[in-house]
VEXDREN-2710 file (C-alpha; in Angstrom, 1 decimal):
% VEXDREN-2710
k/r/px/py/pz
1/MET/-10.7/22.1/-1.9
2/GLN/-6.3/23.7/-2.0
3/ALA/-7.0/22.6/-5.1
4/PHE/-10.0/25.1/-5.1
5/ARG/-7.6/28.0/-3.5
6/ILE/-5.0/27.6/-6.5
7/SER/-7.1/28.0/-8.7
8/ILE/-8.2/31.2/-7.2
9/GLN/-5.2/32.7/-6.7
10/LEU/-4.1/31.8/-10.6
11/ILE/-7.3/33.6/-11.5
12/GLY/-6.0/36.9/-10.1
13/LEU/-2.9/36.1/-10.7
14/LEU/-4.0/36.6/-14.3
15/ALA/-6.5/39.2/-13.7
16/PHE/-3.5/41.5/-12.6
17/LEU/-0.9/40.3/-15.4
18/LEU/-4.2/41.6/-18.3
19/PRO/-3.9/45.0/-18.1
20/PHE/0.2/44.2/-18.4
21/GLN/0.0/42.3/-21.9
22/VAL/-2.8/44.6/-22.6
23/ASN/0.0/47.9/-22.6
24/ALA/2.4/44.7/-23.6
25/GLN/1.2/43.9/-27.1
26/THR/2.4/45.9/-30.3
27/HIS/1.1/46.7/-33.7
28/THR/2.4/46.5/-37.5
29/LEU/3.3/48.9/-39.9
30/SER/3.8/47.3/-43.2
31/GLY/3.1/47.7/-47.3
32/ASN/5.1/47.1/-50.3
33/PHE/8.1/49.1/-51.2
34/SER/8.6/49.0/-54.6
35/LEU/10.9/50.4/-57.6
36/PRO/8.9/53.7/-59.2
37/THR/7.4/53.0/-63.2
38/GLY/10.3/53.8/-65.7
39/ALA/13.2/52.5/-63.2
40/PRO/14.2/48.8/-64.5
41/ASN/14.0/45.7/-62.6
42/ALA/16.6/45.8/-59.6
43/GLN/20.3/44.7/-60.9
44/SER/21.6/44.1/-57.8
45/ASN/19.8/42.8/-54.8
46/LEU/18.3/46.6/-53.5
47/ILE/18.7/46.7/-49.6
48/PHE/16.8/49.6/-47.8
49/ARG/16.9/50.8/-44.2
50/VAL/13.3/51.0/-43.3
51/TYR/12.9/53.6/-40.1
52/THR/10.4/55.8/-38.7
53/LEU/11.2/59.1/-36.1
54/THR/8.3/59.0/-34.0
55/ASN/7.0/61.6/-32.2
56/THR/7.1/60.5/-27.9
57/SER/6.3/62.7/-25.9
58/GLY/3.8/65.2/-27.7
59/SER/6.5/68.3/-28.5
60/GLY/6.8/67.6/-31.6
61/GLU/10.1/66.6/-31.9
62/PHE/11.0/63.1/-33.7
63/SER/13.7/61.1/-32.3
64/THR/14.7/57.7/-33.8
65/GLY/12.4/55.1/-34.2
66/PRO/11.8/51.4/-35.2
67/ALA/13.4/50.2/-38.3
68/THR/13.5/47.4/-40.7
69/ILE/15.1/46.4/-43.3
70/ALA/13.7/46.2/-46.6
71/THR/15.2/44.2/-49.5
72/ILE/14.9/44.2/-53.4
73/SER/15.7/40.8/-54.9
74/GLN/17.9/41.5/-58.0
75/GLY/15.7/41.0/-60.8
76/SER/12.1/42.2/-58.9
77/ARG/10.9/45.4/-58.4
78/SER/9.3/45.1/-55.5
79/THR/9.3/43.8/-52.1
80/PHE/7.4/43.4/-47.8
81/TYR/8.8/45.5/-44.9
82/SER/6.9/45.4/-41.9
83/LEU/7.7/46.5/-38.9
84/ASN/6.6/46.9/-35.0
85/LEU/4.8/50.6/-34.2
86/GLN/6.5/52.6/-31.5
87/ASN/4.2/52.3/-27.9
88/SER/4.8/54.8/-25.5
89/THR/3.2/52.2/-23.1
90/SER/0.1/53.8/-20.5
91/THR/0.5/53.4/-16.9
92/VAL/-3.3/53.4/-16.2
93/PRO/-4.2/49.7/-15.0
94/GLY/-6.8/48.2/-18.6
95/GLN/-6.0/51.4/-20.9
96/SER/-4.0/50.1/-24.0
97/GLY/-0.9/51.4/-25.0
98/ASN/0.1/54.9/-26.5
99/TYR/1.4/55.2/-30.2
100/ALA/3.3/57.7/-31.4
101/PRO/2.8/60.3/-34.2
102/PHE/5.5/59.0/-37.2
103/LYS/7.5/60.0/-40.1
104/LEU/8.3/56.8/-42.5
105/GLY/11.5/57.2/-43.9
106/PHE/14.4/54.6/-45.7
107/GLU/17.2/55.2/-46.7
108/CYS/19.4/52.6/-49.5
109/LEU/22.6/50.4/-47.5
110/GLN/23.6/49.2/-50.7
111/GLY/23.2/48.8/-54.3
112/CYS/21.3/51.5/-55.7
113/ASN/23.6/53.2/-58.3
114/LEU/23.6/55.7/-61.0
115/ASP/21.4/53.0/-63.9
116/GLN/19.2/52.1/-61.3
117/GLN/17.9/55.3/-61.2
118/THR/15.1/55.6/-58.1
119/THR/16.2/58.2/-54.8
120/THR/18.7/56.7/-52.4
121/GLN/17.1/58.7/-49.2
122/GLY/14.1/59.6/-48.4
123/PHE/10.5/60.4/-46.4
124/TRP/7.2/59.6/-47.7
125/LYS/4.0/61.6/-48.4
126/PRO/1.3/59.2/-49.8
127/THR/0.1/62.3/-51.6
128/ALA/3.4/63.4/-53.1
129/GLY/5.6/60.4/-53.4
130/VAL/8.8/60.6/-52.1
131/VAL/9.8/63.9/-50.3
132/ASP/12.6/65.6/-47.7
133/LEU/12.4/65.8/-43.5
134/THR/9.9/68.5/-43.8
135/ARG/7.7/67.5/-46.2
136/ALA/7.0/64.1/-45.0
137/GLU/3.7/62.8/-43.8
138/VAL/3.1/62.8/-40.2
139/PHE/0.8/59.3/-39.3
140/PRO/-1.5/59.7/-36.9
141/ALA/-1.0/57.7/-33.2
142/ASN/-2.5/54.0/-34.2
143/SER/-3.0/51.6/-31.3
144/SER/-4.3/49.0/-34.6
145/ASP/-2.2/47.4/-38.2
146/LEU/-1.4/50.2/-40.6
147/SER/-0.7/49.3/-44.2
148/VAL/1.4/51.7/-46.1
149/ASN/2.8/51.1/-49.8
150/ILE/6.0/53.0/-50.3
151/THR/7.3/53.6/-53.7
152/LEU/10.2/55.2/-55.0
153/GLY/11.2/58.1/-56.8
154/ASN/12.9/59.1/-60.0
155/ALA/16.0/61.2/-58.8
156/ASP/18.7/63.4/-59.4
157/PHE/22.4/61.7/-59.3
158/PHE/25.0/63.6/-57.3
159/THR/28.1/61.3/-57.0
160/GLY/31.7/62.4/-56.0
161/ASN/34.5/62.3/-53.2
162/ILE/34.8/65.1/-50.2
163/ARG/38.0/65.0/-49.3
164/PHE/40.6/66.8/-46.9
165/PRO/42.7/68.8/-48.6
166/GLU/46.7/68.0/-49.3
167/GLY/48.6/66.9/-46.3
168/PHE/45.4/66.9/-43.9
169/THR/44.3/63.2/-42.5
170/ALA/41.2/62.7/-40.1
171/GLN/42.2/62.0/-36.3
172/GLY/38.9/60.5/-35.7
173/GLY/36.1/61.2/-34.7
174/GLU/35.2/64.3/-36.7
175/THR/32.3/64.6/-38.3
176/ILE/31.9/65.9/-42.2
177/THR/27.8/67.3/-43.6
178/LEU/27.3/67.2/-46.8
179/VAL/23.5/68.8/-48.0
180/ILE/21.6/70.1/-51.0
181/THR/19.5/72.2/-50.7
182/GLY/16.6/72.9/-53.3
183/SER/16.0/75.9/-54.7
184/SER/12.6/77.2/-53.5
185/PHE/11.8/80.7/-52.5
186/THR/10.3/79.0/-49.6
187/ASN/10.7/76.0/-47.2
188/PRO/13.5/74.2/-49.6
189/PRO/14.3/70.5/-49.3
190/VAL/17.5/69.8/-47.2
191/PHE/18.3/66.4/-47.8
192/GLU/22.2/66.0/-45.3
193/ARG/24.7/63.2/-45.0
194/GLN/27.3/63.0/-42.5
195/PHE/30.2/61.0/-42.9
196/ASN/32.5/60.3/-39.7
197/ALA/36.3/60.2/-39.9
198/GLY/38.5/57.4/-38.7
199/SER/41.7/57.9/-38.3
200/GLY/44.1/58.1/-41.3
201/GLN/41.1/58.6/-43.0
202/SER/41.3/61.9/-46.0
203/VAL/38.4/60.8/-49.1
204/TRP/35.0/60.6/-48.2
205/SER/32.6/59.5/-50.9
206/PHE/29.1/60.1/-51.9
207/MET/26.1/58.4/-53.7
208/LEU/22.7/60.9/-53.3
209/GLY/19.2/60.4/-55.7
210/LEU/17.5/62.8/-54.5
211/PRO/13.4/63.5/-55.9
212/ARG/12.3/66.0/-58.0
213/ILE/10.4/67.3/-55.8
214/SER/8.0/69.3/-57.3
215/GLY/8.8/73.8/-57.5
216/VAL/12.2/72.5/-57.4
217/GLY/14.3/73.9/-60.2
218/GLY/17.5/72.6/-58.8
219/TRP/20.2/72.1/-55.9
220/ASN/22.8/74.0/-53.8
221/LEU/25.6/71.9/-52.9
222/SER/27.7/72.5/-48.9
223/VAL/30.1/71.0/-46.8
224/SER/30.8/71.5/-44.1
225/CYS/33.2/69.6/-41.9
226/GLY/33.3/69.6/-37.5
227/ALA/35.5/69.1/-34.8
228/CYS/38.5/69.1/-37.4
229/ASP/42.5/70.8/-37.1
230/GLU/42.2/74.5/-36.8
231/GLU/43.8/75.2/-39.6
232/ILE/40.7/73.5/-42.1
233/LEU/37.9/76.5/-42.4
234/SER/34.3/74.5/-40.0
235/ALA/32.9/77.4/-42.1
236/ILE/30.3/76.6/-44.8
237/GLN/31.8/76.2/-48.3
238/TYR/30.4/75.3/-51.4
239/PRO/31.3/74.1/-54.9
240/THR/31.6/76.8/-58.2
241/THR/31.7/74.9/-60.6
242/ALA/30.3/71.8/-62.1
243/THR/32.5/68.9/-61.0
244/GLY/33.1/70.8/-57.4
245/ASP/36.4/72.4/-57.0
246/PRO/37.8/74.7/-55.8
247/MET/35.3/75.2/-53.2
248/THR/34.8/78.8/-51.6
249/LEU/32.9/80.6/-48.8
250/ASP/30.7/83.2/-50.5
251/VAL/27.4/81.8/-51.1
252/SER/27.1/84.0/-54.3
253/LEU/29.5/82.3/-55.9
254/GLN/28.1/78.4/-55.6
255/ARG/27.7/76.4/-58.2
256/PHE/23.9/76.2/-58.7
257/PHE/22.6/72.2/-60.6
258/VAL/20.2/72.1/-62.4
259/LYS/17.0/69.4/-61.9
260/PHE/16.7/66.5/-64.2
261/GLN/20.5/66.3/-64.5
262/ASN/23.2/64.1/-63.2
263/ALA/25.9/65.9/-61.4
264/THR/28.4/62.7/-61.3
265/ASP/32.4/62.4/-60.4
266/LEU/31.8/65.6/-58.2
267/ASN/35.3/66.6/-56.2
268/LEU/34.9/68.4/-52.6
269/THR/38.3/69.8/-51.6
270/LEU/37.6/71.6/-48.2
271/LEU/39.7/74.2/-47.7
272/ALA/42.4/75.1/-45.4
273/GLU/43.3/78.3/-43.6
274/GLU/45.7/79.0/-45.8
275/GLN/43.8/79.4/-48.7
276/VAL/41.4/82.0/-47.9
277/ASN/43.6/84.6/-49.8
278/ALA/42.1/84.0/-52.8
279/PRO/40.9/86.9/-54.7
280/SER/38.5/88.7/-52.5
281/ASN/37.0/90.6/-55.8
282/PRO/34.0/89.9/-57.0
283/VAL/34.4/90.7/-60.5
284/LEU/38.1/88.8/-60.7
285/GLY/36.6/86.3/-58.9
286/ALA/34.0/85.7/-60.9
287/LEU/36.6/85.8/-63.8
288/PHE/38.9/83.0/-62.7
289/LEU/35.8/80.7/-62.1
290/LEU/34.6/81.5/-65.7
291/LEU/39.0/81.2/-67.3
292/GLN/39.0/77.1/-65.2
293/GLU/35.4/76.0/-66.8
294/ASN/36.3/77.0/-70.0
END
């Protein structure tokens, strides 16, 4: 009789826990992660972070979601990735978990270079390939396993260094932001890379392989520095030549970088307060830049 009562208690406990087990279940997002047609096989191990941005609140704002690492081994062209979807668990007994809508992105952590000829960051849209954040596909909330294959695109590459003005070094905590914007009259694509400065730093290297998005004829670059020394200008600054420097605050003088061409070994030196007294006459300024390039 005692054993019977214990069995009844166990059954009751299982019945109580069952809704929580249902709520705690996970579903996976997985697929192939591949190099594009025309790109060489991986010349070294290519390590990517594949991640989701999820809309758990329903407000339209996307925040950091689950992520995983995808490694295309040297000599290979693809790999398989898998991660658990974001589950905002239901509090209603017996109701399964709620899965948030998400955007699917990636960034190269190691191994990518100019010779590899592939995009190093972006978001996935099945009908368009690699795109920027604003064009990213919003995959619906899903309560079952989901398969999404990602194929990297051929890229326009930007490489170089962002520098503090001569005589300046970081104190630590500064944020240097590089923004590359596609030329488009409406909804231009935007790609961004941020650097958190460590104490004593004065140079930050960058390398971005950006997708050749349809309808975009080229790219514009800008740099800004947050929480920097007050003598370093915090305003957005633009390169004026094919090699970057000198920088300018005048957006009308910025250098336009043509699509299907790489811009390598750029030097983007932030302006100091004492440098703002450069020629203010637009004609003289443009003539100065022309002479600098020739």
